[in-house]
N, C-alpha and C positions, 0 to 999 in steps of 0.2 A: 578569351581562352580559359579552359580551368589549370591551375599547377597542380603537380602531383597530392597536392595532400585534399584536395577541393574533389580532385578526380575518384580518390578512396571512400572517399566521405559517401560522394552522391554516384558511386558505379551503381551499385544494386536497386536505390533510389529512382537512377535515370533511366534503368531499363526498363519499369513502369512504361513512361514515356515514348517507348522510340520506337516510328515507324514499323520495321517490319516485324516488329513482338505482334504490331495490333493489326495485322493486317491478318493472323494464325482465324482458322474458323474452330469455332467451337462447337460441340457437338449439344451441348445443352446450358442453359445460363452459368452466369457464376454464383453463389447462394451465400450471402453475408450475413449471420445474425449475432444480432449484440441490444446494449439494452440504452448504450450511452444515446441514439439518433432517436431515441422516441423521447427522451427526456427534453422538459420544455427549456431551459438553458443550454440545453448542449445540441441542439434538436438544427438550428437556423447554421450552425458553422459544420458541423458533420452532414448536413445536405448538401451544401456546397463541395464539400468534399468528394463526396458519391457522385454529384454531379463532373464535377472534374472529369474523375476518372474515366464516367462513363463518355465524356468526348474526346479524350485523349486515346481509348482505348474504344474506336466504332464500332470492331465488330466483335466487341463482347458483351453479351446482356448481361448485368449486373443486376440481381432480386435483392434487396436487403429486405430483412422478416426481424423485426424487434418483439422484444419482450419485456415485460417492468423486471428490474434488477432482483426481486424477492422471487422469482417463477422461472428464471433463466436454466437453474442447476435442472430442474425438474422437466423443463420443455428440449434442453437439448439430451437428456437421456429417451427421452419420447421420440427423439427424430432418427437418434439412434438405432434405438428398437425396430422403428419401424422403415429403415434404410431410408430418411426423408435426406438431403443432399444439407452437409456442414462444410460446404469450402474454406470456408473463413470464417472461424470463431471466436468475436470476443467473451476473454473470462475474469475475472478476479482472479489476483495471483495466491487465494487461500483456497482456491478451490483446483486448481492445478492437481495435488496429490489425487483426489475422488476419481479424475477423468483421467488421468494417467493409467488407473487401475483398468480402465477398460479394453487395454491393450488397442486400443482404434486410431489414437494420437498418431502422428507425424511426427520424427524428428527433422526440427530445422537445420538443424548443421547441413542435413544429407541434401537440404535444398537451397540454403543460400553461400552455405560450406563455414564452416566454424573457423577457419582466422580469419574470413573475410568480416564474418558478424563479431568480433573478437577486435577488428579495428575500428569499427565502428561505433560500436557499446562498450563501457568501460563492464571489466569482468563482473563487478557489483551488483552492477540490475541486471545483467545477462543469468545474474544465478536467482534469477525472480523466476524465471522461465525454466528451469533447470528441474530436471526430476530423476535423479539415479543412473545419475552422469550423460542423460539426454536432454535434448535443448528441447521441450517439447510447446515451450510457447514463448514467441517474440514479444520484450518488451515493449509496450504501444505507451505509454506514459508509466514512471516509476517515482517511487521516492519510499516513504515512511510513514508509520505514525508515530511522529515525534513532539518535540515541545516548544513551543514557544513562550516567550517571555516580553511581558509589559513594559517596553523602556521606561515609560512614566513613572507607574508603582515601584520600579526597583531604583529609579533616580532619585524619587520623593522619600525611599529608606536608606538613601547612601549606599546603594550597590550598582559600579558606573560598567557594571559586564558581567553576563552571566554566568553564574558558578561551574563549574568544571567537575565539583567532586562532592560531595553526600553532604560533607561535613559544613565546607561552604555553602551548601543550597540550603540546609535547616538553619546555617544563619541567619542568610538573606530573611528565610522565610518568619524569622522571629524579628527581623529588624523591619518589615513589612509590618508585621503584627501590631509594634510596640509606635510604630510613626505612624500607621494608617488604620487604626482601629473598625474601620466601616470596611475593609478590604477584606477580603478571603485568600489570605496570601498563597496558597495550592489549589487550586479548583479542579483537583481529583474529582475521576468519576467514581461516583459511592452507591452509585443504582444503575440497570441497566446490567444484564450478566453480557450483552454482545458489546459493550463498552467495556467492563469490568474485566473479561478474560485477557483481552489484548492489553490492558494496559496493568494489569496486576503479571502478565509474561516477562514484560520488560522489566520491571523492577525484580521478579524472581530471576530471570540472566544475570542481573547487574550484578545481585548476589552471591553468582554463582549456581545457580540452582537450574531445575529444569523439572517437568512435568512426566515424559518421559523418557527412553531412551528409545533407539532407531526402532527395536523390537515390540515396541506398546508397551514394557515393562515399566509402572508407575514410578517415578523417583523421585515426587513431592516434596514427601515424607522427610525431608533432609535437614540437618542446621540452618544450611542454605534457606531456605524453603520458611522454617518458620522466624526466620531473621527477618525476613522481605517484608511477613505480613506480619510479624510483630512492629517493623518501621513503618509501616503504612498506619496501620493503627493506631500508630504513637500520635502521627499528625493529627487525626482525627481529634483526641482525646485530647489534647496539646492545642489545641484549637484553630493549629495551623492549615486544615483541610477542614469541609465541612461536611455532611450527610445531606443527602438527598439530591446529589449533582450528577447531571449526564452530560453528553459531550455539549448538547444544545446550549443548556443552561450557560455552561464554560464558558460558551463562545459571546454571550449574550452578557455575562460578568466581564470578561478580555474587553469588549468593545467599549466598554463604559466605566475603563479602568478600576471594574472593580476586583480586580485579581490580577496577581503577579506571575504565577504560570498556569499553560494547561498542557495537557495532550489533544494533538490533531492529525492530521491529514495536512498534505501542504496547500490544501483549498483555505488554510487556516487566516491566509492575509484576504482572501476575499472573502471570508464572511466577515472579518473584522473592517472592511472596507465597507461592508453592506450593512452592518449592524451600528457600527458609530454613525450612519451618514455621512459622514464624509468622504466618501471614495478615498480615493487615493494620499489624500491629506493623512491617512490616519498612517500608513506607510513607515515613517520613519518609529514609532511604538512598537513596531512589531519586530520583535528580535526572534531570530529563529536560533537554535541550540542543541548540541548535544546532550542525551542523556548524563546529569551528572554520576559519575564513577565512583564506586566504592575507594579506590585511593587511585593516586595518581598512575599511567600510564595503561589501567585498565583499557579494554576498548570498549566505550560508548554503547548500549545497546537500545536497539530503535524494533519496530515491530514493522514488517515486510507490507507496505501496499503499493498497488499498481495494479494496473491495467494488460494482459497479455492478449495477443493475436494468435489462434492455433487451428489447425488443420486437424480435420477425421474425412481424410479421400478415402474414395469408394473406386475403386477398380487400379486405374494407371496412379503410381504416385508423383506428388507434383516435383517440378524442378526450379531450378531458379527463372525458367524464361515460361513457366502458366502462369495463367488467370490468378491463378491462388496467391502464388507468388508476387504477382506484382501490383494487386491492392495490398498485401501486407504492408508491401515496399512504402507503397502511395503513399499510407497511411504513419509506417514507421519510422523510415529511416528514409524520408525527404523530408530537408530539413526545412524548407518554406512552410510546410504541411504540419511539422512540427512545431513549428516558432508559432503560428497563426493558432494552432491548438492552446498553444502554454495564454499568448494576448487574449486570446476570447475565455478560456477559463481556468485559467492560470495553475492549469497543470504540466509538469515539469515536463521538455522534452530528454528524450532518450540517447540519443546517439550525443557523441562527443563533438561534431563540430557544430549541433545546434545551441548544446549548453554553452559554448564558448564564447559562443555569442549575446550570450546572457550572464558574462564573468563581471558586470561591470553591478551588477545587480546581490547584493549582501545575501539577500534573505535566499536566493535560489543559490548561490555555492554554498551555502553554511548548509540546507539543508541537503543536499546533493552529498554532499560533504559526508555528512553522518548517517546518511542512508547505503552509504557503499558498505557499511557493517550490517546491515539490519537482516535482524533473523526471520522465517515464513513462519505463523502459527502453527504451533505444534500441534494441537487440536486438530486442523481443517482435513488431515489426510486421512483419519480416520472414518467411516461409514456413518456412524453413531455419533460425530463432533456436534449434532445441535446438542444431545442428551450432555455431551461433557462441558460442553459451553456451560450448563446451565448449574454443574455439578461446581465448577469454578467457583463462577460467580455467586451461586447462593452461599456459601462457605468462606470466600472472600467479605461479602457483604455483611456477614454477622459476626464478623470480628471486628469489621470497621464502625459495628452498630454497636459495638459491645457485648453482644450478643453471648459470646463466647470469646476463650480465650483465643491468638493464633496459633496455639501448641494446638488445641480440639479441635479448629478450623482445618489446621492444615493435615491431623491425621484421622479426621473424618472425612474430609475431601480425598485423601489419599485410598481410605475403605470405600469410598462410592466411586472410585473411580477405577479402583479394578475390580469392582463388583459388575460395573458396565462393561471394562474390557473384557472379562470374561466372558459377555454374551458374543462377543464376536467371533464367525466361522473362522474354524482354525487353516492357516490356507495350506 
């Protein structure tokens, strides 16, 4: 028998398995579109989940359509234009603003109930799927691009715990350099615009800056923007970070105890297990940590990261008993599936009850706590986001490589962003 708390947590997910709903006839197949189920690592677990859904919902014909991650946005738009079904669609959280602009997305508060979702999922996590007051995405797995510390490297430097302030962070980097000269203290991303942009944004926010305001006005040319880039360029200049490092490089270095810190998604622990060749034996060295703050009491910053389940209805709007809602709930609100996905892939669950079952795992709890204050990519909401990402990355890299001063890079970044934003059609 379920107690009240268990019932609240599983009410929506349980509806997926309720026989009366399964007996409802369906005029056409239910179409799911995503990418994870076509990737080698996650294909077995997701194929099993889709098969389990089909067994539980014998009268629902589920069609699963897959595209590579890099082709998802284009194919969703093509399906929208041609009227092909998009009943439940996997999105990266950063794509939400672009697809919200189509006006075709379903507000999921109207499907599941705003209060019910707030009971099941922490508001900080729900925010990943929110855009301009509407819950357009149901978080499926959620966290952030945050920081991890290598416990062995830190302890060998005499640092007993991850630092919480920038001053303490810099002192720990100096201690690592002093005690372990072969180690890159901070494997900061210094190449690849797609990695540079999110990492720079986190530090920009930490220093109190922004790229844009809500209307698209460029704000990066500010004392906070200059200070943030001066800080990062100074780390490279002082040998506390290194040139020519991208995320995959940092992952390998971390697993070989060749760096003290780097930024990554929650899969960082899985990468460390694989790259070290030690599996779960490497876990004690993996410390999840909040990004250091400028001064004690500031909100730690991180870059929102996660997968959403969304709906682009055609015709009748879905409700909690619809096949769309039952599939979304089966994947994202069913604790057993959420925990199975975590165990298999290391992707954090979103329901509070599933997370509670992982309460003894300090990596999960620390990362989840820090992710509650994560901010969405400032660039992704604009239709020319690829160009904006390139501009930010190029100017940041120019300063990191010493090709220009931080002030000159920020001024150039602002001018280039302003010119690019001016090309957008006026709303």
